[in-house]
N, C-alpha and C positions, 0 to 999 in steps of 0.2 A: 503494500499499499504506499510506499515512500515515494512512488513515482507520483502520486496524485497530491501528496502533502510535502512537499520539499522545501522546507523553511531554512534549511541550513545548506550549506556547501559553498564552494568557491564560484566567484564570478569570473573566473578567467577564462573558461571556455565561452561564455556569453559574450565577454569583450573581444575576444578573438573573431566571433562570428560578426560581430558589428564592424570592427575593422576591416575584415575581409569584404563584406558585402558593400559597405559604403565605401571603402578605399577603391575596390574593382570598379564601383560604377564612376567615382570622381577621375580616376585614372583613365578610364575608357572615354569619359566626357571630354577631358583634356586632349587625348590623342585625336578623337573626331573633330574637335574644334581646331587642331593643329593642322590636320590634313586639308581642311577648307579654310585656311586663315584668312584669305582677302575676303570670304564671304561672312565670316565671323566678325572681322573688322568692319566691314559694311553695315553688318546687324547692328554692332554697337554705336556706330555713328547714327543710325536710323533712329535709337531711342531718343536722342536729342538731350539727353540729362546734361552731358558735358559739351563743352566746345570741341570742334573736330579734331584738334591735335591731342587732347586729353583721350577723347575717345579712341583714336588710332592707338595710343600707347596701351590704354587698358585692353583693348582687343587683341593687340599682338602679344602682351605679356602673359595675359591671364591663361591661355591654354597652357602655356609651359609651366607656369605656377601650379597648375591643376595635376599635371604629369609629375612634377617632382614632390609636391605635398602629398599627391594620391599614393606615390609611392612609399613615401616615409609613413604614411598612415596604415597601411598594409603591413609594412615590417615592424611598426611598433616602435619607432625611432624618434626621439624627441616629442613623444606623444601629446603633453599638455601644449606646447607651443603649436605643433602641427593642427591639433584640434582647435586652438584658437585661430588662426590664420584661415583654416577652412570654414570655421563658424562664421568669421566676419564676411567672407566672400559668400557663402550661403544666405546670410542675413542681407547683404546687398541684394543678391538675386531675389528674394522673397520681396524686398521694399520696392523694386523695379518692377516685378510683375504682379506682385499683389497676392494675398492669401488665397482668393478665388480668381484664377488667372482667366478662366473661360466657362461658359455654362455647360453644366453635364459632368463637370470635374469637381467632386466635394471640396478639394481644397488643394493647395500647392503642394507637391510631393516635397519640396525642398524643406518643409516645415519638419518632416520626419528626419530628413538628414541633419538639420540644425541641433534637433534633440539629441541624435546620436553623437555630434561633435561635442555637444555640451556634457553628455555623459563621460565621454572618454577625456574631456578635460579635466573633470573633478576626479574620475575613478582611475585614471591612468590607463595604461595598456593591458595590464594584466600580467601573468607569469609567463605566459607565451609570447614574448617580444624581445627586441633588442634592449629595450630599455631595462627590463628585468635582468637579462644577462650582464649588461654593463654594471647595473646596480649590485649583482652578487660579486662581481669582480671588486668593485669598490669595497665591499663590506669584508672580503675575504682578507685585505691588508690588515694585518694586526700589529699594533704597536704594541711592544711588551713594556709592560711598567718596570720602572727600576725597582730592584728590591729594595725594601726599606730595612736599614739596620736597626736593630734594637740594642738600645743604649742601657747598659745595666750599671749602675753606680753603687758603689760599695762605701757606706759610711764608716769611717774610722774615727772614733774619738780618742784623744789622747787625754791622759789625765792632765789637768792643770799643772803647769810648773811652779815649782815653789820658789818664792822669792829668798834669794839669800841675803843676808844683812851684809852689807859693806860696800 
């Protein structure tokens, strides 16, 4: 019955599934946008949010940012920083498109991705990641404490010296 009522356990496998699914989506989105780079730059300019030069820079750089950080997210490398950057990009996409982009779609799928990025921002990558591997190496370095010497003192009392007259 423990399959129905599982209150305890590790969250590492769940975090791995989140990283793999959302990271593969982000990586493939970046690759698709990089393959049609001129079209993506034109779509960015058509939004009309920024001036033409800034839109060109964003449209040119964003696919490569998605490729690099999607790969880092899959590997679980620098996960908090990677989650923050991908979360900011996803939040900007939500602001640009809206929560309800078109009729017939219940909500923007990027909201789910934003929640996944926020989850890994605070929870970390889990045990199955490069972050955990590098963290274990850091913890294995032991600094030996210096041996403390115990000082024992022996109190010797001498009888008082007698004063001699003279």
